[in-house]
C-alpha positions as CSV (number, residue, x, y, z in Angstrom):
1,X,0.1,-0.3,0.0
2,X,1.0,3.3,-0.4
3,X,-0.3,6.2,1.9
4,X,-0.5,9.9,1.7
5,X,0.3,11.4,5.1
6,X,-0.3,15.0,6.4
7,X,2.3,17.1,7.9
8,X,2.4,15.4,11.3
9,X,2.7,11.5,9.6
10,X,-1.0,11.1,10.4
11,X,-2.5,9.4,7.1
12,X,-5.3,10.9,5.1
13,X,-5.5,8.3,1.9
14,X,-3.6,5.5,0.7
15,X,-3.9,3.1,-2.2
16,X,-4.9,-0.7,-2.8
17,X,-2.7,-3.1,-2.0
18,X,0.4,-3.9,-4.2
19,X,1.8,-7.3,-4.2
20,X,5.9,-6.9,-2.8
21,X,7.0,-8.4,-5.9
22,X,7.3,-5.2,-7.8
23,X,9.2,-2.4,-7.5
24,X,8.2,0.7,-5.1
25,X,7.7,2.9,-8.6
26,X,5.2,0.2,-10.3
27,X,2.0,1.5,-11.3
28,X,2.8,4.6,-9.5
29,X,0.8,7.3,-11.5
30,X,-2.4,5.1,-11.3
31,X,-2.0,4.5,-7.3
32,X,-1.5,8.2,-7.0
33,X,-4.4,9.3,-9.3
34,X,-6.5,7.0,-6.7
35,X,-5.2,8.6,-3.6
36,X,-5.8,12.3,-5.0
37,X,-9.1,11.0,-6.2
38,X,-10.1,9.7,-2.5
39,X,-8.6,12.8,-0.9
40,X,-10.7,15.2,-2.9
41,X,-13.8,13.2,-2.7
42,X,-13.2,13.6,1.4
43,X,-12.9,17.5,1.1
44,X,-9.3,17.4,2.7
45,X,-7.8,20.7,1.7
46,X,-4.9,20.3,-0.4
47,X,-3.4,23.9,-0.4
48,X,0.5,24.1,0.0
49,X,0.7,20.3,-0.1
50,X,4.0,18.9,-1.3
51,X,5.3,15.2,-2.0
52,X,7.9,13.7,0.1
53,X,8.9,10.3,-1.2
54,X,11.7,7.6,-0.9
55,X,14.0,7.4,-3.9
56,X,12.0,4.4,-5.2
57,X,9.5,6.5,-6.4
58,X,11.8,9.3,-8.2
59,X,11.6,8.8,-11.8
60,X,11.3,11.0,-14.3
61,X,7.8,9.8,-15.5
62,X,6.7,10.4,-12.0
63,X,8.0,13.7,-11.8
64,X,6.5,14.6,-14.8
65,X,2.9,13.5,-13.4
66,X,3.4,15.4,-10.1
67,X,3.9,18.8,-12.7
């Protein structure tokens, strides 16, 4: 699972479970679409939101997605 937490570490949304046989960046954009949709549907404010992620998520494709 992938989690998005607020600045104090409290989870505000998560992805569906992902098997451990995949690299961290497997289906990353799809997971983030689902997570962000859940956050939006929950009326959670995202003003000033930033992403602080592990190096396993640092790909050019994901950087482009986040822009």
